[in-house]
C-alpha positions as CSV (number, residue, x, y, z in Angstrom):
1,M,9.7,16.5,-47.5
2,K,7.7,14.5,-45.2
3,Q,9.6,13.9,-41.9
4,D,9.3,10.5,-40.9
5,A,7.5,9.7,-37.9
6,T,9.4,6.8,-36.6
7,R,11.9,7.9,-33.5
8,N,14.1,6.5,-30.7
9,A,12.8,7.4,-27.2
10,A,14.2,11.4,-26.8
11,Y,15.1,10.0,-22.9
12,T,16.0,7.3,-21.2
13,V,16.3,6.5,-17.7
14,D,18.0,3.0,-16.3
15,C,16.1,1.3,-13.9
16,E,16.9,-1.8,-11.8
17,D,13.8,-3.6,-12.7
18,Y,11.3,-4.6,-15.5
19,V,8.7,-1.8,-15.3
20,H,5.3,-3.1,-15.7
21,V,3.7,0.6,-15.0
22,V,4.7,4.5,-15.1
23,E,3.2,7.3,-13.7
24,F,3.4,11.1,-14.0
25,N,1.7,12.9,-11.2
26,P,-0.9,14.6,-12.7
27,F,-1.5,17.1,-10.0
28,E,0.5,20.3,-8.7
29,S,2.4,19.2,-6.1
30,G,4.4,22.5,-5.7
31,D,8.1,21.7,-7.1
32,S,9.8,22.3,-10.1
33,G,10.7,18.7,-10.9
34,N,7.6,16.4,-11.9
35,L,7.1,13.8,-9.8
36,I,7.0,10.2,-11.6
37,A,6.7,6.7,-9.9
38,Y,7.1,3.4,-11.8
39,G,6.4,-0.2,-10.6
40,G,8.2,-3.5,-11.3
41,N,8.0,-7.1,-10.2
42,N,8.1,-6.2,-6.4
43,Y,8.7,-2.6,-5.6
44,V,7.3,1.0,-6.6
45,V,9.8,4.0,-7.3
46,V,9.3,7.7,-6.7
47,G,11.2,10.1,-8.4
48,T,11.8,13.6,-10.1
49,C,12.3,14.7,-13.3
50,T,13.4,17.9,-15.1
51,F,13.2,18.0,-18.8
52,Q,15.8,20.1,-20.9
53,E,11.9,21.6,-22.6
54,E,11.5,23.2,-19.5
55,E,14.6,24.1,-17.9
56,A,17.8,25.8,-20.0
57,D,20.5,24.7,-18.1
58,I,19.5,20.9,-18.2
59,E,20.9,18.5,-20.9
60,G,18.2,15.9,-21.8
61,I,16.5,14.7,-18.6
62,Q,17.7,15.3,-15.1
63,Y,16.1,12.5,-12.9
64,K,16.4,11.5,-9.1
65,T,15.2,8.6,-7.3
66,L,13.4,9.8,-4.2
67,R,12.2,6.7,-2.6
68,T,11.9,3.0,-3.2
69,F,9.0,1.3,-1.7
70,H,8.8,-2.6,-0.8
71,H,5.9,-3.7,-2.5
72,G,6.6,-7.8,-2.5
73,V,4.4,-8.2,-5.3
74,R,4.0,-7.3,-9.3
75,V,2.6,-3.8,-9.4
76,D,0.1,-3.7,-12.2
77,G,-1.3,-0.1,-11.8
78,I,-0.4,3.2,-10.1
79,A,-2.5,6.1,-9.1
80,W,-1.3,9.5,-7.6
81,S,-3.2,11.3,-4.9
82,P,-3.8,15.3,-5.3
83,E,-2.7,14.9,-1.7
84,T,0.8,14.9,-2.3
85,R,2.8,18.0,-1.8
86,L,6.4,18.4,-2.1
87,D,6.7,21.9,-0.9
88,S,5.3,21.1,2.5
89,L,7.1,20.3,5.5
90,P,7.3,17.4,5.9
91,P,6.9,16.3,2.0
92,V,3.8,14.0,1.4
93,I,3.8,11.2,-0.9
94,K,0.8,9.6,-1.4
95,F,-0.2,7.1,-4.1
96,C,-2.1,3.7,-4.2
97,T,-1.1,0.5,-6.6
98,S,-2.8,-2.3,-7.9
99,A,-1.4,-5.6,-7.8
100,A,-1.1,-9.5,-8.9
101,D,-2.6,-10.3,-5.7
102,L,-5.6,-8.6,-6.5
103,K,-5.0,-6.0,-3.7
104,I,-4.6,-2.1,-3.7
105,R,-2.1,-0.7,-1.5
106,L,-2.3,3.0,-0.4
107,F,1.2,4.1,0.4
108,T,1.9,7.3,2.6
109,S,5.0,8.6,3.4
110,D,7.2,11.9,4.5
111,L,10.7,10.4,2.6
112,Q,11.9,10.1,6.1
113,D,10.4,7.6,8.9
114,K,6.7,7.8,8.2
115,N,6.3,4.7,5.5
116,E,3.0,3.0,5.7
117,Y,0.5,1.3,3.4
118,K,-3.2,0.1,4.0
119,V,-4.6,-3.0,2.1
120,L,-7.4,-2.8,0.3
121,E,-9.1,-5.6,-0.4
122,G,-12.3,-6.8,-1.9
123,H,-11.9,-7.9,-5.6
124,S,-12.3,-11.2,-6.5
125,D,-10.1,-10.9,-10.3
126,F,-7.5,-8.8,-11.8
127,I,-7.7,-4.6,-11.1
128,N,-7.4,-2.9,-14.5
129,G,-7.8,0.9,-13.5
130,L,-7.6,2.7,-10.6
131,V,-7.7,6.6,-9.7
132,F,-7.9,9.0,-6.7
133,D,-10.9,11.6,-6.6
134,P,-8.8,14.6,-8.1
135,K,-10.3,17.5,-6.0
136,E,-10.1,16.2,-2.4
137,G,-8.1,12.9,-2.8
138,Q,-10.0,11.4,-0.2
139,E,-11.8,8.4,-2.4
140,I,-10.3,5.9,-4.7
141,A,-12.3,3.9,-7.5
142,S,-11.0,0.5,-8.9
143,V,-12.4,-1.7,-11.9
144,S,-11.6,-5.5,-12.5
145,D,-11.7,-8.6,-14.2
146,D,-14.6,-9.5,-11.5
147,H,-17.5,-7.5,-13.4
148,T,-17.3,-4.4,-10.4
149,C,-16.3,-1.0,-10.0
150,R,-15.8,-0.4,-6.3
151,I,-15.6,2.8,-4.3
152,W,-13.0,2.9,-1.3
153,N,-12.5,5.8,1.3
154,L,-9.1,6.0,2.8
155,E,-9.6,4.0,5.5
156,G,-10.1,1.1,3.1
157,I,-13.9,0.7,3.7
158,Q,-16.0,0.1,0.6
159,I,-18.7,3.0,0.1
160,A,-19.9,2.2,-3.4
161,H,-20.0,-0.5,-5.6
162,F,-21.5,-1.1,-9.0
163,V,-22.3,-4.4,-10.7
164,L,-20.8,-4.2,-14.7
165,H,-21.7,-6.5,-17.3
166,S,-18.1,-7.3,-18.4
167,P,-14.8,-7.3,-16.8
168,G,-14.1,-3.2,-16.1
169,M,-11.2,-1.7,-18.0
170,S,-10.8,1.9,-17.0
171,V,-12.2,4.4,-14.6
172,C,-11.6,7.9,-14.5
173,W,-12.9,10.7,-12.7
174,H,-14.5,14.1,-13.8
175,P,-11.6,17.2,-12.8
176,E,-14.6,19.2,-11.9
177,E,-18.0,17.4,-10.9
178,T,-16.1,15.0,-9.0
179,F,-19.9,13.1,-8.5
180,K,-19.0,12.0,-11.7
181,L,-17.3,8.9,-12.7
182,M,-16.7,7.2,-16.2
183,V,-16.2,3.6,-16.3
184,A,-15.0,1.3,-19.6
185,E,-15.9,-2.1,-19.7
186,K,-14.5,-5.3,-22.3
187,N,-17.7,-5.3,-23.9
188,G,-17.5,-2.1,-25.6
189,T,-20.2,-0.3,-22.9
190,I,-18.5,3.2,-21.4
191,R,-21.0,4.4,-18.8
192,F,-20.7,7.6,-16.8
193,Y,-22.3,7.2,-13.3
194,D,-23.5,9.9,-10.4
195,L,-22.4,8.9,-7.3
196,L,-24.6,10.8,-5.6
197,A,-27.6,8.8,-7.4
198,Q,-25.6,5.5,-7.3
199,Q,-26.3,5.3,-11.1
200,A,-25.5,5.3,-14.8
201,I,-26.6,8.5,-16.3
202,L,-25.5,8.1,-19.8
203,S,-23.5,5.4,-22.1
204,L,-21.8,5.4,-25.2
205,E,-21.0,2.2,-27.5
206,S,-17.6,1.2,-29.4
207,E,-19.8,-1.4,-31.2
208,Q,-16.4,-3.3,-31.3
209,M,-14.7,-5.8,-29.1
210,P,-12.6,-6.3,-26.8
211,L,-12.1,-2.2,-25.6
212,M,-9.4,-2.3,-23.8
213,S,-8.4,1.1,-22.5
214,A,-10.8,4.5,-22.5
215,H,-10.1,8.0,-20.9
216,W,-12.0,11.3,-20.3
217,C,-10.2,13.9,-21.9
218,L,-9.5,16.3,-18.9
219,K,-9.1,19.6,-21.6
220,N,-12.4,18.8,-23.0
221,T,-14.6,16.5,-20.9
222,F,-17.1,16.4,-23.6
223,R,-14.4,14.2,-25.7
224,V,-13.6,10.4,-24.7
225,G,-11.1,8.4,-26.1
226,A,-10.5,4.5,-26.3
227,V,-8.9,1.5,-28.2
228,A,-11.0,-1.3,-29.0
229,G,-9.5,-3.9,-31.5
230,N,-7.1,-2.6,-33.6
231,D,-8.4,1.0,-33.5
232,W,-9.0,4.0,-31.9
233,L,-12.4,5.7,-31.1
234,I,-13.4,9.2,-30.3
235,W,-16.5,9.8,-29.4
236,D,-18.3,14.0,-28.4
237,I,-20.6,12.5,-26.1
238,T,-22.7,15.9,-26.8
239,R,-23.2,14.6,-30.2
240,S,-23.9,11.0,-30.4
241,S,-23.1,7.3,-28.0
242,Y,-21.2,6.3,-31.2
243,P,-17.7,7.2,-32.2
244,Q,-17.5,10.1,-33.6
245,D,-14.2,9.3,-35.3
246,K,-12.1,6.1,-35.9
247,R,-9.1,4.5,-36.9
248,P,-6.9,1.4,-37.1
249,V,-3.7,2.0,-35.6
250,H,-1.8,-1.5,-34.2
251,M,-1.5,-4.3,-36.1
252,D,-1.3,-6.6,-33.0
253,R,-4.4,-5.6,-31.1
254,A,-4.2,-2.0,-29.8
255,C,-3.7,-1.7,-25.4
256,L,-3.8,1.6,-24.0
257,F,-5.3,4.9,-24.9
258,R,-4.2,8.3,-23.3
259,W,-5.2,11.9,-24.0
260,S,-2.6,14.5,-23.3
261,T,-2.9,16.6,-20.3
262,I,-2.3,20.1,-22.1
263,N,-4.2,19.2,-25.9
264,E,-7.5,18.3,-26.5
265,N,-6.1,17.0,-29.6
266,L,-3.4,15.2,-28.8
267,F,-3.7,11.9,-27.8
268,A,-1.2,8.6,-27.6
269,T,-1.7,4.6,-27.9
270,T,0.3,1.7,-27.3
271,G,-0.2,-2.2,-28.9
272,Y,0.2,-5.3,-27.3
273,P,3.8,-6.7,-27.8
274,G,3.6,-8.4,-30.8
275,K,6.3,-10.6,-32.5
276,M,9.0,-7.9,-32.3
277,A,8.0,-4.9,-30.4
278,S,5.3,-3.0,-29.0
279,Q,4.3,-0.2,-30.8
280,F,4.2,3.2,-29.3
281,Q,2.3,6.3,-31.4
282,I,1.1,9.9,-30.9
283,H,-1.8,11.1,-32.5
284,H,-3.3,14.8,-33.5
285,L,-6.7,14.7,-34.4
286,G,-5.8,17.2,-37.0
287,H,-3.9,14.9,-38.8
288,P,-4.3,11.8,-40.5
289,Q,-1.3,10.0,-39.9
290,P,0.4,9.2,-36.5
291,I,2.6,12.1,-35.9
292,L,4.8,10.2,-33.9
293,I,5.6,6.2,-33.9
294,G,8.1,4.4,-31.1
295,S,8.8,1.2,-30.5
296,V,9.8,-0.2,-27.3
297,A,11.3,-4.0,-26.9
298,V,8.8,-5.0,-24.5
299,G,7.1,-1.5,-23.4
300,S,3.9,-1.4,-20.6
301,G,2.5,1.5,-19.3
302,L,1.8,5.2,-20.5
303,S,1.5,8.1,-19.2
304,W,1.7,11.9,-20.2
305,H,4.2,15.1,-18.2
306,R,1.5,17.6,-16.8
307,T,3.0,20.6,-18.4
308,L,4.9,19.3,-21.9
309,P,3.8,17.5,-24.9
310,L,6.0,14.5,-23.2
311,C,4.9,10.7,-23.0
312,A,6.7,8.0,-20.5
313,I,6.6,4.2,-21.3
314,G,8.1,1.3,-19.3
315,G,10.6,-1.3,-20.3
316,D,13.2,-3.6,-19.8
317,H,15.0,-2.1,-17.0
318,K,14.3,1.1,-18.5
319,L,12.3,4.4,-18.5
320,L,12.1,5.5,-22.0
321,F,10.1,9.1,-22.9
322,W,9.4,10.4,-26.4
323,V,8.7,14.1,-27.1
324,T,6.3,15.7,-29.7
325,E,5.5,19.4,-30.9
326,M,2.1,20.7,-30.1
């Protein structure tokens, strides 16, 4: 008997605002609880959550807010810095946001008296993606509807910029070789840039538009995934510049694609809020059908836990978490 893949969220956390974006910290930060940040209409909340899957004496989820940062404008994106540490004295919380006013804000806090942010200005249109360099955390890359990818240092100075052929939708940094950057464009092209030579070294084609989201698989960096139109697409960059695998998934156009952090065959996709609800799916490359289907009244954001097969999505005044098997 085939188990029904449609499921409600395993855990939820109530929030004081509509959640536009949610991000687990993808880096080891020296604390057993996992850091999570979410953004609403005018603030960012940083908290820790621990799940029963990792600690036996917890029932469900244990969530604690560490700090709320006033933002003053809608939060569209959040990226964690690898410099974030909870085991240092004092602790270091460092992340950046993209916002509806076309600015990037770099926040630094010791969770006590020191709470500061710096504004990075330069984009002339909506910012669709941003990421810290994963090794040192000394640079930030961002992509925008203004047809550029920009690299910034932590002083807010722009140190490189690439002109794109269409809006930049996603940007990912190679986990080891930090001079390699992946930029996905809305026209269906994904390019890899060499930041030392400041030029493109490889490109992939989805042959489908609009490409809305792409992600580099950190467990296997030969793999790239994306959603374009109603489909998810997967490339093996050693084999071809065209997708190796693709499948239609979302009726109302696909929105986000994220690889699991712990399994190179596991990934999640979301659809745009349709007439009823946004659909969320977890896929495994060995299975023809989604292995989990969830539905969120108004879902936005998508993030995988660093060490568990668990996804978070933002909703209407709540965070929702789904767990799957490996």
